[in-house]
Backbone as numpy.savetxt, mean C-alpha at the origin, in Angstrom:
# Nx Ny Nz CAx CAy CAz Cx Cy Cz
15.57 -4.07 -1.71 14.77 -2.88 -1.49 15.50 -1.78 -1.43
15.22 -0.87 -2.43 15.83 0.22 -2.60 14.95 1.12 -1.18
15.97 2.28 -1.31 15.48 3.47 -0.50 15.60 5.10 -0.83
14.48 5.74 -1.56 15.00 6.67 -1.42 14.03 8.19 -0.75
14.34 9.23 -1.28 13.59 10.27 -0.42 12.79 11.43 -1.37
11.32 11.38 -1.43 10.67 12.38 -2.49 9.48 12.20 -2.29
8.24 12.91 -3.42 7.00 12.66 -3.18 6.86 11.21 -4.34
6.32 10.47 -3.26 5.95 9.01 -4.11 4.92 9.72 -4.95
3.75 10.90 -5.45 3.18 10.96 -6.52 3.96 11.75 -7.65
5.49 11.91 -7.33 5.99 12.61 -8.42 7.42 11.37 -8.98
7.16 10.45 -8.72 8.15 9.05 -9.31 7.83 8.15 -10.58
8.31 8.02 -11.62 7.55 7.01 -12.08 7.85 5.49 -11.87
6.70 4.63 -11.82 6.56 3.38 -11.51 5.52 2.89 -12.49
5.48 1.69 -11.99 4.59 0.40 -12.08 3.42 0.25 -11.10
3.95 0.90 -9.75 3.07 0.42 -9.31 3.04 1.34 -8.39
2.09 1.86 -6.90 2.21 2.74 -5.95 1.15 2.16 -4.88
1.73 1.37 -3.57 1.51 0.63 -2.90 0.58 1.78 -1.80
-0.92 1.87 -1.58 -1.27 2.24 -0.68 -1.48 1.83 0.88
-0.94 2.27 2.12 -0.99 1.54 3.51 -2.82 1.44 3.88
-3.57 0.22 4.13 -4.49 0.24 3.64 -5.14 -0.40 5.29
-6.63 -0.16 5.73 -7.01 -1.15 6.97 -7.71 -2.00 6.18
-8.76 -2.99 7.50 -9.57 -3.78 6.77 -11.07 -2.91 6.95
-11.20 -1.87 7.00 -12.55 -1.66 7.34 -13.39 -0.86 6.09
-14.76 -0.55 6.26 -15.41 -0.81 5.22 -16.58 0.22 6.07
-17.08 1.58 5.40 -17.90 2.08 6.24 -19.32 1.40 6.06
-20.53 2.12 6.46 -21.98 1.71 5.84 -22.51 1.76 5.42
-21.80 2.12 4.24 -22.01 2.25 2.92 -20.86 1.21 1.81
-20.20 0.83 2.43 -19.49 -0.24 1.52 -18.46 0.31 1.61
-18.11 1.31 1.79 -16.97 1.91 0.61 -15.97 1.85 2.02
-14.39 1.49 1.64 -12.95 1.49 2.20 -13.03 2.59 2.90
-12.47 2.31 4.02 -11.96 3.75 4.85 -10.67 4.27 4.79
-10.74 5.06 3.82 -9.29 5.82 3.43 -9.68 7.29 4.21
-9.09 7.51 5.48 -9.52 8.92 5.93 -8.22 9.52 6.50
-7.08 8.72 5.54 -5.69 9.79 6.34 -4.87 9.21 5.59
-3.49 9.48 5.65 -2.17 9.15 5.50 -2.15 9.58 3.85
-1.21 8.59 3.12 -1.33 8.03 1.92 -2.61 7.78 1.48
-3.04 6.78 2.02 -4.87 6.39 1.92 -5.64 7.54 1.40
-5.69 8.44 2.08 -6.33 9.93 2.15 -6.01 10.32 0.48
-4.98 11.21 0.47 -4.32 11.27 -0.41 -4.77 10.88 -2.09
-4.94 9.34 -1.98 -5.32 8.04 -3.10 -6.57 8.45 -2.82
-7.51 8.78 -2.11 -8.87 8.81 -2.22 -9.35 10.27 -3.48
-8.64 11.11 -2.71 -9.06 12.51 -3.33 -8.75 12.38 -4.41
-7.40 12.29 -4.70 -6.78 11.78 -6.25 -8.09 11.22 -7.02
-8.22 9.84 -6.60 -9.44 9.34 -7.38 -10.64 9.12 -6.83
-11.54 9.77 -6.64 -12.62 9.11 -5.63 -13.33 8.33 -5.73
-12.89 7.51 -6.95 -14.07 6.41 -7.08 -13.50 5.34 -6.11
-12.28 5.12 -6.12 -11.35 4.00 -5.81 -12.35 3.52 -3.93
-12.80 4.51 -3.37 -13.34 3.86 -2.18 -14.67 3.12 -2.19
-15.16 2.66 -2.93 -16.46 2.02 -3.88 -15.89 0.78 -4.26
-15.18 0.94 -5.08 -14.10 -0.47 -5.71 -13.39 -1.44 -4.52
-12.68 -0.05 -3.89 -11.82 -1.38 -2.73 -12.65 -1.69 -1.77
-13.85 -0.92 -1.54 -14.76 -1.42 -0.54 -15.58 -3.08 -0.78
-15.74 -2.67 -2.17 -16.25 -4.18 -3.19 -15.40 -4.89 -2.98
-13.93 -4.95 -2.91 -13.17 -6.16 -3.16 -12.81 -6.36 -1.74
-13.18 -5.85 -0.92 -12.83 -6.14 0.92 -13.73 -6.93 1.07
-14.77 -6.58 0.23 -16.70 -7.43 0.95 -16.46 -8.83 0.16
-15.74 -8.86 -1.19 -15.67 -10.09 -2.07 -14.45 -11.02 -1.87
-13.08 -10.19 -0.87 -12.25 -11.05 -0.42 -11.65 -10.76 0.65
-12.53 -10.84 1.79 -11.98 -10.44 2.98 -10.45 -10.83 3.52
-10.16 -11.49 3.05 -8.24 -12.22 3.50 -7.62 -11.53 2.42
-7.64 -11.24 1.89 -6.62 -10.36 0.93 -6.40 -9.41 1.30
-5.13 -9.05 1.28 -4.09 -7.68 2.11 -3.80 -7.08 0.95
-3.71 -8.15 -0.39 -3.09 -7.04 -1.14 -3.81 -7.08 -2.66
-4.24 -6.09 -3.25 -4.82 -5.95 -4.75 -4.84 -4.94 -5.45
-4.75 -4.75 -6.53 -5.10 -3.78 -7.22 -6.36 -2.93 -7.22
-6.29 -2.07 -6.67 -7.22 -1.26 -6.84 -7.88 0.27 -7.42
-6.78 0.38 -8.35 -7.27 1.19 -9.03 -5.56 1.73 -10.38
-6.17 1.92 -11.77 -5.29 1.68 -12.90 -5.06 3.40 -13.73
-4.48 3.96 -13.63 -4.57 4.93 -14.07 -2.92 5.32 -14.55
-2.81 6.27 -15.20 -1.70 6.60 -16.50 -0.74 7.32 -15.69
0.39 7.04 -15.39 1.46 7.49 -14.41 3.07 8.02 -15.55
3.39 9.57 -15.60 4.35 9.67 -16.11 4.27 9.13 -17.29
3.21 8.99 -18.24 3.28 8.45 -19.40 3.35 6.60 -19.44
3.00 6.01 -18.50 3.08 4.67 -18.26 1.67 4.70 -17.94
1.35 2.83 -18.24 0.28 2.40 -16.80 0.97 2.27 -15.50
0.29 2.48 -14.59 0.73 2.26 -13.43 -0.51 1.94 -12.90
-0.18 0.94 -11.59 -1.82 0.78 -10.57 -1.75 1.64 -9.04
-2.16 1.13 -8.09 -2.54 1.79 -6.91 -2.62 0.41 -6.42
-2.11 -0.21 -5.56 -2.25 -1.43 -4.42 -2.55 -0.90 -3.13
-3.73 -1.94 -2.80 -3.71 -1.73 -1.19 -2.57 -2.53 -0.73
-2.13 -2.26 0.60 -1.18 -3.02 1.50 -1.49 -2.71 2.99
-2.44 -3.61 3.51 -3.03 -3.78 4.53 -1.64 -4.11 5.60
-2.14 -2.72 6.73 -1.27 -2.59 7.88 -1.73 -2.69 9.00
-3.24 -2.68 9.09 -3.51 -2.86 10.34 -5.22 -3.03 10.13
-5.46 -3.81 11.13 -7.17 -4.61 10.83 -8.56 -3.36 10.95
-7.88 -2.37 11.79 -9.15 -1.53 11.76 -8.32 -0.05 11.58
-8.86 0.89 11.08 -8.13 1.99 10.91 -8.22 2.92 12.65
-7.95 2.38 13.41 -8.20 3.13 14.96 -7.02 2.61 15.49
-6.74 1.47 15.19 -5.67 0.38 16.02 -4.27 0.98 15.56
-3.25 -0.07 15.82 -1.78 0.73 15.44 -1.53 -0.26 14.33
-0.68 -0.26 14.13 -0.20 -1.23 12.51 0.59 -2.23 13.16
0.52 -3.27 12.53 0.59 -4.70 13.25 1.56 -5.46 12.44
3.12 -5.58 12.91 3.96 -5.81 12.18 3.88 -7.40 11.45
2.92 -8.15 12.30 2.79 -9.68 11.41 1.54 -9.66 10.23
0.91 -8.51 10.05 0.29 -8.10 9.00 0.99 -7.16 8.31
2.09 -6.71 8.63 3.06 -6.25 7.32 3.72 -7.03 6.90
4.23 -7.81 7.27 4.65 -9.14 6.84 4.06 -9.57 6.17
2.53 -10.17 6.16 1.89 -11.04 5.16 1.36 -10.33 4.69
0.98 -8.60 4.49 1.08 -7.80 3.11 2.50 -8.14 2.46
3.69 -7.85 2.66 4.61 -7.77 1.86 4.94 -9.42 1.29
4.57 -10.27 1.90 4.88 -11.27 1.12 3.22 -11.94 0.31
2.10 -11.56 0.04 1.73 -11.68 -0.63 1.93 -10.45 -2.51
2.17 -9.39 -1.71 2.81 -8.51 -2.63 3.86 -8.87 -3.48
4.85 -9.37 -3.18 6.06 -9.97 -3.57 5.66 -11.36 -4.86
4.18 -12.67 -3.55 3.27 -13.00 -5.05 3.02 -12.46 -6.12
1.81 -10.93 -5.73 1.19 -10.55 -6.81 2.19 -9.81 -7.78
3.07 -9.27 -7.27 4.40 -8.73 -8.41 4.86 -10.01 -9.09
5.18 -10.86 -8.83 5.27 -11.86 -9.63 4.52 -12.09 -10.64
3.69 -12.35 -10.69 2.53 -12.70 -11.40 2.57 -11.71 -12.72
1.92 -10.08 -11.91 1.64 -8.99 -12.85 3.50 -8.51 -13.20
4.50 -8.77 -13.07 5.78 -8.55 -13.90 5.76 -7.27 -13.67
5.92 -6.39 -12.78 6.02 -5.19 -12.60 7.29 -4.75 -12.48
7.85 -3.84 -12.49 9.65 -3.71 -12.18 9.77 -2.63 -11.17
8.81 -1.66 -11.06 9.15 -0.69 -9.87 7.72 -0.49 -8.88
7.93 -0.76 -8.00 6.83 -0.75 -7.26 7.27 -0.09 -5.91
6.59 1.60 -5.83 6.82 2.16 -4.42 5.96 2.24 -3.11
6.63 2.11 -2.71 5.88 2.20 -0.97 6.21 2.62 0.30
5.38 3.83 0.29 5.82 4.58 1.99 6.12 3.79 2.95
7.04 4.44 3.86 7.25 3.49 5.38 5.89 3.79 5.59
5.65 2.19 5.43 4.52 1.13 5.77 4.01 0.99 7.17
3.26 1.59 8.32 3.26 1.53 9.57 3.71 2.49 10.20
4.27 3.08 9.69 5.33 4.15 10.45 4.65 5.97 10.85
3.41 6.11 10.13 2.88 7.17 10.10 1.89 7.45 11.05
0.61 7.06 10.63 -0.74 6.86 11.59 -0.87 5.29 12.63
0.44 4.38 12.06 0.52 3.43 12.46 1.61 2.73 13.79
1.93 4.11 13.64 2.94 3.94 15.07 4.00 3.25 15.32
4.21 2.45 14.55 5.62 1.88 13.95 6.93 2.81 13.99
8.16 1.70 14.06 9.46 2.62 13.89 9.97 1.78 12.67
10.35 3.04 11.82 11.01 1.99 10.15 12.04 1.46 10.46
12.95 2.23 10.96 14.62 1.22 11.11 14.45 0.31 12.29
13.79 0.67 13.16 13.55 -0.76 14.34 13.18 -1.58 14.28
11.72 -1.61 13.45 11.03 -2.73 13.62 10.37 -2.99 11.76
10.16 -2.29 11.00 9.48 -2.47 9.86 10.82 -2.88 8.55
11.51 -2.02 8.80 12.66 -1.99 7.24 13.28 -3.21 7.78
13.70 -3.75 8.86 14.14 -4.93 8.79 13.52 -6.61 8.39
12.03 -5.99 8.45 11.40 -7.56 8.09 11.08 -6.81 6.52
11.00 -5.60 6.14 10.46 -6.19 4.47 12.16 -6.20 3.99
12.95 -5.67 4.42 14.17 -5.89 3.74 14.40 -7.57 3.62
14.44 -7.95 3.86 14.44 -9.70 3.99 13.24 -10.63 2.98
12.36 -9.93 2.45 11.13 -10.40 1.86 10.98 -9.10 0.45
11.30 -8.04 0.85 11.63 -7.52 -1.02 12.88 -6.62 -1.63
12.15 -7.79 -2.82 13.49 -7.25 -3.62 14.23 -6.04 -3.98
15.30 -5.83 -5.49 15.07 -4.33 -5.77 14.09 -3.94 -6.41
13.43 -4.76 -6.88 11.89 -4.09 -7.28 11.17 -3.09 -6.74
11.20 -3.24 -4.97 10.73 -2.41 -4.31 11.61 -1.36 -4.13
10.68 0.27 -3.59 11.40 1.27 -3.16 10.49 2.06 -2.58
11.38 1.84 -1.21 10.77 2.75 -0.07 11.07 4.25 0.16
10.11 5.01 -0.15 9.68 6.20 -0.19 9.71 6.70 1.06
11.04 7.84 1.17 10.92 8.60 2.64 10.15 10.26 1.57
9.29 10.81 3.05 9.21 12.05 2.46 10.27 12.91 3.39
10.98 12.76 3.92 11.69 13.38 4.84 12.81 14.29 4.03
């Protein structure tokens, strides 16, 4: 896994991972109220409904394509990357590990070359990147994956 500093929305790639939880609201829409998930929902207003439906149909799926769009004149996808079971809870390192393993399987199937992800679980999820998350992800994610920090 590589690491860079920058704005995840301004970097050419094949896929952007969006940290998510496993919750939908009373109307069946994915709860995407903060962080990068909120930014994605603001950019692509229809994803709450489509992602909510996917969570309903496949409740155990941690990683899935939630939107396809053009990014720097190339096809790109937004991917869910579940870090917590509920938006109210801190992120769970076990769930992040499962999501990372599922992500690798999905990317092998899709043949993507460049996959961006933020420091998953480390903002509102309250985990420490250097001490808790990075050591786990470094063992699972190869050089197709780029962790993007906004620092």
